[in-house]
C-alpha positions as CSV (number, residue, x, y, z in Angstrom):
1,M,-12.0,-45.6,16.8
2,K,-13.6,-43.5,19.5
3,Q,-15.2,-44.6,22.8
4,F,-18.0,-42.6,24.4
5,F,-19.1,-42.7,28.0
6,G,-22.3,-40.9,29.2
7,M,-24.0,-41.2,32.5
8,S,-26.8,-40.0,34.7
9,Q,-26.8,-40.8,38.4
10,S,-30.5,-40.2,38.5
11,G,-31.3,-42.6,35.6
12,N,-32.0,-39.9,33.0
13,L,-31.3,-41.6,29.7
14,E,-31.4,-38.4,27.7
15,E,-28.8,-36.9,29.9
16,A,-26.6,-39.9,29.5
17,L,-26.8,-39.7,25.7
18,Q,-25.8,-36.1,25.5
19,G,-22.9,-35.7,23.1
20,L,-23.3,-39.1,21.5
21,H,-23.3,-38.9,17.7
22,S,-23.3,-41.7,15.0
23,P,-22.5,-44.6,17.3
24,Q,-21.6,-48.0,15.6
25,F,-22.1,-50.1,18.8
26,I,-23.7,-49.3,22.1
27,M,-23.7,-50.9,25.6
28,L,-26.4,-50.0,28.1
29,L,-25.8,-50.4,31.9
30,S,-29.0,-49.6,33.8
31,N,-30.8,-50.1,37.1
32,D,-33.4,-52.7,37.8
33,T,-36.4,-50.3,37.8
34,Q,-35.7,-48.5,34.6
35,F,-33.9,-51.1,32.5
36,E,-36.7,-52.2,30.2
37,A,-37.8,-48.6,29.6
38,H,-34.2,-47.6,28.8
39,V,-33.8,-50.5,26.4
40,K,-36.9,-49.4,24.4
41,A,-36.0,-45.7,24.5
42,L,-32.4,-46.4,23.4
43,E,-33.6,-48.2,20.3
44,K,-35.8,-45.2,19.4
45,Y,-32.8,-42.8,19.8
46,F,-30.5,-45.0,17.6
47,P,-32.7,-47.4,15.6
48,G,-30.8,-50.2,14.0
49,V,-27.5,-49.6,15.8
50,P,-26.2,-52.8,17.3
51,S,-26.6,-52.7,21.1
52,I,-26.4,-54.9,24.2
53,G,-27.3,-54.1,27.7
54,C,-27.8,-55.5,31.3
55,I,-28.6,-54.3,34.8
56,G,-25.4,-53.2,36.6
57,M,-23.2,-50.4,37.7
58,S,-20.9,-48.6,35.2
59,Y,-17.9,-46.4,35.6
60,Q,-15.4,-44.1,34.1
61,T,-13.6,-41.8,36.6
62,R,-16.5,-42.5,39.0
63,V,-19.0,-45.2,39.5
64,V,-22.7,-45.0,38.5
65,E,-24.4,-47.1,41.2
66,H,-28.1,-46.7,40.6
67,G,-28.5,-44.6,37.4
68,V,-27.7,-45.3,33.8
69,G,-24.4,-45.5,31.9
70,I,-23.9,-45.6,28.1
71,I,-20.7,-46.9,26.5
72,A,-20.5,-46.5,22.7
73,F,-17.9,-47.1,20.0
74,S,-17.8,-45.0,16.8
75,D,-15.5,-43.8,14.0
76,G,-13.9,-47.0,12.9
77,V,-15.6,-50.1,14.1
78,T,-17.7,-52.8,12.5
79,A,-20.1,-54.5,15.0
80,A,-23.0,-56.9,15.3
81,A,-25.2,-57.7,18.3
82,N,-27.4,-60.7,19.1
83,V,-28.4,-63.2,21.8
84,L,-28.2,-66.9,22.5
85,E,-31.4,-67.9,24.3
86,Q,-32.2,-70.8,26.7
87,V,-28.8,-70.5,28.3
88,S,-29.9,-72.6,31.3
89,T,-30.7,-75.5,29.1
90,M,-29.6,-75.3,25.5
91,P,-27.6,-72.2,24.3
92,V,-26.1,-74.3,21.5
93,K,-29.5,-74.3,19.8
94,Y,-28.8,-70.6,18.8
95,I,-25.1,-70.8,18.0
96,H,-25.8,-70.3,14.3
97,R,-26.6,-66.6,15.1
98,L,-23.0,-66.1,16.3
99,E,-21.6,-68.0,13.3
100,Q,-23.6,-65.7,10.9
101,D,-22.7,-62.5,12.8
102,L,-19.0,-63.5,12.7
103,K,-19.2,-64.0,8.9
104,H,-20.9,-60.7,8.5
105,I,-18.3,-58.6,10.3
106,G,-15.3,-60.6,9.2
107,G,-12.2,-59.9,11.3
108,S,-9.5,-61.9,12.9
109,N,-7.9,-62.6,16.3
110,Q,-5.8,-59.4,15.7
111,D,-8.7,-56.9,15.4
112,T,-11.9,-58.5,16.7
113,V,-13.3,-59.1,20.2
114,C,-16.6,-60.4,21.6
115,I,-18.2,-58.6,24.5
116,D,-21.0,-60.4,26.3
117,F,-23.5,-59.7,29.1
118,C,-24.9,-63.0,30.6
119,A,-28.0,-63.8,32.6
120,G,-26.6,-67.1,34.1
121,N,-25.1,-70.5,33.5
122,D,-22.0,-68.7,32.5
123,A,-19.6,-71.7,32.3
124,C,-21.8,-73.5,29.8
125,V,-22.4,-70.3,27.9
126,L,-18.7,-69.6,27.5
127,T,-18.0,-73.2,26.4
128,T,-20.7,-72.9,23.8
129,I,-19.5,-69.5,22.5
130,N,-15.9,-70.8,22.4
131,T,-16.9,-73.5,19.9
132,V,-17.1,-70.7,17.4
133,L,-14.7,-68.0,18.6
134,G,-12.0,-70.6,19.5
135,Q,-11.7,-71.7,15.9
136,R,-10.6,-68.2,14.9
137,G,-8.7,-67.4,18.1
138,I,-11.1,-64.5,18.8
139,S,-11.0,-63.3,22.4
140,L,-14.0,-62.6,24.7
141,V,-14.5,-60.3,27.6
142,G,-17.8,-59.9,29.5
143,G,-19.7,-60.6,32.7
144,T,-22.9,-61.4,34.5
145,G,-25.6,-58.8,34.9
146,D,-28.2,-58.5,37.7
147,Q,-31.8,-59.8,37.8
148,G,-31.4,-62.4,35.1
149,K,-32.1,-60.0,32.2
150,V,-30.1,-58.8,29.3
151,S,-31.0,-56.8,26.1
152,A,-30.0,-56.8,22.5
153,N,-31.0,-54.5,19.7
154,G,-34.0,-53.0,21.6
155,R,-35.4,-56.2,23.1
156,V,-35.2,-57.5,26.7
157,Y,-34.4,-61.2,27.2
158,E,-34.4,-63.5,30.2
159,D,-32.4,-66.7,30.3
160,A,-30.1,-65.4,27.6
161,V,-26.6,-64.1,26.8
162,A,-26.3,-60.9,24.8
163,Y,-23.1,-60.5,22.8
164,G,-21.5,-57.9,20.6
165,L,-18.8,-58.6,18.0
166,V,-16.6,-55.6,17.6
167,R,-14.0,-55.2,14.9
168,N,-11.4,-52.4,15.1
169,Q,-10.9,-51.2,11.6
170,R,-7.8,-49.1,12.6
171,G,-5.7,-51.4,14.7
172,R,-5.3,-54.3,17.1
173,V,-7.3,-55.5,20.0
174,K,-6.1,-57.5,23.0
175,T,-7.7,-58.9,26.2
176,Y,-6.2,-59.0,29.7
177,K,-7.2,-60.7,33.0
178,E,-6.0,-59.3,36.3
179,N,-5.8,-61.5,39.4
180,I,-5.0,-59.8,42.7
181,Y,-4.7,-63.1,44.7
182,H,-2.0,-65.7,45.1
183,Q,-1.9,-69.1,46.8
184,L,-2.0,-69.3,50.6
185,G,0.3,-72.0,52.0
186,N,0.4,-75.4,50.4
187,Y,-3.3,-76.3,50.9
188,R,-4.6,-78.5,48.1
189,F,-8.1,-79.9,48.1
190,I,-10.2,-82.4,46.1
191,A,-13.8,-81.2,45.9
192,S,-16.7,-83.6,46.5
193,G,-20.4,-83.4,47.4
194,T,-20.9,-80.7,44.8
195,D,-24.1,-79.7,43.2
196,R,-23.7,-78.2,39.7
197,A,-27.1,-76.5,39.7
198,S,-26.7,-74.6,42.9
199,Y,-22.9,-74.2,42.7
200,T,-22.6,-76.0,46.1
201,L,-19.3,-77.2,47.4
202,G,-20.0,-80.0,50.0
203,A,-16.6,-81.3,51.1
204,L,-12.9,-80.8,50.7
205,N,-10.7,-83.8,51.1
206,G,-13.7,-85.6,52.6
207,R,-14.4,-83.1,55.3
208,S,-17.1,-80.4,55.5
209,A,-16.2,-77.5,53.2
210,R,-17.5,-75.0,55.8
211,Q,-15.4,-76.6,58.6
212,V,-12.2,-76.8,56.6
213,Y,-12.5,-73.1,55.6
214,S,-13.3,-72.0,59.2
215,D,-10.5,-74.1,60.8
216,I,-7.8,-72.8,58.5
217,L,-8.7,-69.2,58.7
218,H,-10.1,-69.2,62.2
219,V,-13.4,-67.5,61.3
220,T,-17.0,-68.0,62.4
221,D,-19.8,-68.9,60.0
222,Q,-20.9,-65.3,60.1
223,Q,-17.4,-64.1,59.1
224,I,-17.0,-66.4,56.1
225,L,-18.9,-64.2,53.7
226,T,-16.6,-61.3,54.2
227,Q,-13.5,-63.4,54.6
228,T,-13.9,-64.5,51.0
229,F,-12.8,-60.9,50.0
230,Q,-9.4,-61.8,51.5
231,N,-9.4,-65.6,50.9
232,P,-11.4,-67.0,48.0
233,F,-10.8,-70.4,46.6
234,G,-8.9,-70.9,43.4
235,K,-9.3,-73.6,40.7
236,V,-6.0,-74.5,39.0
237,N,-6.5,-74.3,35.2
238,G,-3.2,-75.1,33.5
239,D,-0.8,-72.2,34.2
240,D,-3.7,-70.0,35.3
241,T,-6.0,-69.9,38.4
242,C,-9.7,-69.1,38.3
243,I,-10.9,-67.4,41.4
244,I,-14.0,-68.9,43.2
245,S,-15.9,-66.6,45.6
246,I,-18.1,-67.9,48.4
247,K,-21.7,-66.8,48.2
248,E,-23.2,-68.3,51.4
249,V,-22.9,-70.9,54.1
250,N,-25.3,-73.8,53.4
251,G,-25.4,-76.1,56.4
252,N,-22.0,-77.8,56.3
253,A,-21.5,-76.9,52.7
254,L,-20.5,-73.6,51.0
255,S,-22.4,-72.1,48.0
256,C,-20.2,-70.4,45.5
257,F,-20.6,-67.9,42.7
258,R,-19.2,-70.3,40.1
259,Q,-19.6,-74.0,39.5
260,V,-17.4,-76.5,41.3
261,N,-17.4,-80.1,40.2
262,D,-16.5,-83.3,42.0
263,S,-12.8,-84.1,41.7
264,D,-11.9,-80.4,40.9
265,V,-8.5,-79.5,42.5
266,L,-8.9,-76.3,44.6
267,I,-6.4,-74.2,46.4
268,L,-6.8,-71.4,49.0
269,M,-5.9,-67.9,47.9
270,E,-5.0,-64.7,49.8
271,L,-5.1,-61.1,48.8
272,G,-1.9,-59.7,47.4
273,D,-0.6,-56.1,46.9
274,Y,-3.5,-55.0,44.7
275,Q,-2.1,-51.5,44.2
276,A,1.2,-52.9,42.8
277,I,-0.6,-55.4,40.7
278,T,-2.8,-52.7,39.2
279,R,0.4,-50.7,38.3
280,N,1.9,-53.8,36.7
281,T,-1.2,-54.3,34.6
282,I,-1.1,-50.6,33.4
283,Q,2.6,-50.9,32.6
284,Q,2.0,-54.1,30.6
285,I,-0.8,-52.5,28.6
286,C,1.4,-49.4,27.9
287,A,4.2,-51.7,26.7
288,D,1.8,-53.7,24.4
289,F,-0.1,-50.6,23.1
290,P,1.9,-47.4,23.0
291,R,-1.2,-45.9,21.3
292,R,-4.6,-46.7,22.8
293,S,-8.0,-45.5,21.6
294,A,-10.1,-47.2,24.2
295,I,-10.1,-49.7,27.2
296,F,-13.3,-51.5,28.3
297,S,-13.1,-53.5,31.5
298,V,-15.3,-55.6,33.7
299,N,-14.6,-55.4,37.5
300,C,-16.1,-57.9,39.9
301,L,-18.7,-56.7,42.5
302,F,-16.4,-58.1,45.2
303,R,-13.4,-56.1,43.9
304,Y,-15.6,-53.0,43.9
305,K,-16.6,-53.7,47.5
306,L,-13.1,-54.5,48.6
307,F,-11.6,-51.4,46.9
308,S,-14.4,-49.2,48.3
309,E,-14.0,-50.5,51.8
310,R,-10.3,-49.6,51.6
311,N,-10.9,-46.2,50.0
312,Y,-9.1,-47.3,46.9
313,M,-11.8,-47.4,44.3
314,Q,-11.6,-43.8,43.3
315,T,-7.8,-44.0,43.2
316,Y,-8.0,-47.1,41.1
317,L,-10.3,-45.5,38.5
318,Q,-8.0,-42.5,38.3
319,E,-4.9,-44.7,37.8
320,M,-6.7,-46.6,35.0
321,A,-7.8,-43.3,33.5
322,A,-4.1,-42.5,32.9
323,L,-4.2,-45.2,30.2
324,G,-6.6,-43.0,28.2
325,N,-10.3,-43.6,27.7
326,H,-11.1,-46.3,30.2
327,V,-14.7,-47.3,31.0
328,G,-16.5,-50.4,32.2
329,F,-19.1,-52.1,34.3
330,V,-19.3,-54.0,37.6
331,G,-20.2,-57.6,37.1
332,Y,-21.4,-60.6,39.2
333,G,-18.8,-62.7,37.5
334,E,-16.2,-62.1,34.9
335,H,-15.6,-63.7,31.5
336,Y,-12.3,-64.2,29.9
337,N,-12.3,-66.2,26.7
338,N,-13.8,-69.5,27.7
339,R,-13.3,-69.0,31.5
340,F,-15.8,-67.9,34.1
341,V,-14.0,-66.3,37.1
342,N,-14.8,-64.3,40.2
343,Q,-13.1,-61.4,42.0
344,S,-11.1,-60.5,38.9
345,M,-10.8,-57.8,36.3
346,T,-11.0,-58.5,32.6
347,C,-10.5,-55.9,29.9
348,V,-10.1,-55.4,26.2
349,V,-7.7,-52.7,24.8
350,F,-8.3,-51.2,21.4
351,E,-5.3,-49.7,19.5
């Protein structure tokens, strides 16, 4: 298969599409003012080609912050694109669409992946999608777009998740998740006073969540929102840890970017040697895939901000480019199989 990346920093879709021929699956990453126009125009350029899109930044060897990016697969993939609607209330109502699309493209856990762009309620969406993908062991990589809008096949949707099923006809696929944080000390908290709708964390071990975080890290309320780059929370999930970013201080509570439930066990995390961790990820991918045709990744907005502040973002993209054709987008939350995580990188590698 082949992976195409085209971009325009000014948002010129025609410029971003230059050089794209006979695509079999397209992803659109646009800005909030041109998104809907780009969705309609893309369908006219390539009518009937499965496509998904959202509002967000894209990247290859540099980042497209406010323009438009196009990622496309061709020459050896089978793909289908669709949406599950009403994700805030009842995404399972539309699960038959995913079931039918999966039957249509065939595939197995060795050669097929699901890529999704979500408008919200991510944890519920991923659980719903996993009822179908999990039965076949098919992996998922994706993330949350901006402004609560996604697109599929030339139409814009709100309160929905757009997904693409992609089957590699010429080799394997495999997904990865990179975590640049490790546990800080032996802190272990039981969450309470949570609000599932607003992702609010009220208390930790019976004390104000805001106060506990401030006391341990010696930060003011104003510093909490930047301190989460260094010290997010982590939710233990078997042998894995899901990162939970702090969104804002809400009185004595903390609002987060992913749902926390009463009785969840949380730990405190700290930033590790992210440059060494990136090199380890690259080495692992090279060991698993001596021959790579494409890598598509999702990097968290907070990782982008952290790397940019430390003048590492451009170096990071150059190091990932050494793998071959690496492209991706900056999300507001990352999806890895049935897990919704923050401050992470997820990716899929095509042989």
